[in-house]
C-alpha positions in Angstrom: -2.7 13.6 -21.2 -1.8 12.1 -17.8 -4.5 10.3 -15.8 -4.1 10.8 -12.1 -6.2 8.7 -9.8 -7.5 10.5 -6.8 -6.6 8.8 -3.5 -9.7 7.7 -1.5 -9.3 6.1 1.8 -11.7 3.2 2.5 -12.9 2.2 5.9 -11.3 -0.9 7.4 -14.5 -2.9 6.8 -14.5 -2.0 3.1 -10.9 -3.2 2.5 -9.9 -6.6 1.4 -7.3 -8.5 3.3 -4.7 -7.6 0.6 -5.6 -3.9 0.9 -5.2 -4.0 4.6 -1.8 -5.5 4.3 -0.8 -2.9 1.7 -1.8 -0.1 4.0 -0.2 -1.7 7.0 3.2 -2.1 5.2 3.0 1.5 3.9 2.6 2.7 7.5 5.4 0.5 8.7 7.9 1.8 6.2 6.8 5.5 6.5 5.1 6.0 3.1 1.5 6.5 4.2 1.7 10.3 4.5 3.0 10.6 0.9 0.3 8.2 -0.3 -2.4 10.2 1.3 -1.1 13.5 -0.2 -0.2 12.3 -3.7 -1.8 8.8 -4.1 -0.2 5.4 -4.8 1.0 6.5 -8.2 3.5 8.9 -6.6 5.6 6.0 -5.3 8.7 5.0 -7.2 9.0 1.5 -8.6 11.5 0.7 -5.9 9.1 1.7 -3.1 6.2 -0.2 -4.7 8.4 -3.3 -5.0 9.4 -3.0 -1.4 5.8 -2.9 -0.4 5.0 -5.9 -2.5 8.0 -7.9 -1.1 6.9 -7.2 2.5 3.3 -8.1 1.7 4.6 -11.5 0.3 6.7 -12.1 3.3 3.8 -11.4 5.7 1.5 -13.7 3.7 4.1 -16.4 3.8 4.5 -16.0 7.6 0.7 -16.1 8.1 0.4 -19.4 6.2 2.8 -21.1 8.7 
């Protein structure tokens, strides 16, 4: 039996800094519409890795 998490969008104030970055990156690379329709689980491992890589890059830039 497959468990599918329902997508629920939080308000900006409810999000952690990491969640804000995740949403920001998803918007930048054009995946947010799909995430809203199907949830984060609908993304391929390649897309998820791309998001993670861009988040890491942004965090590194912010530390400088």
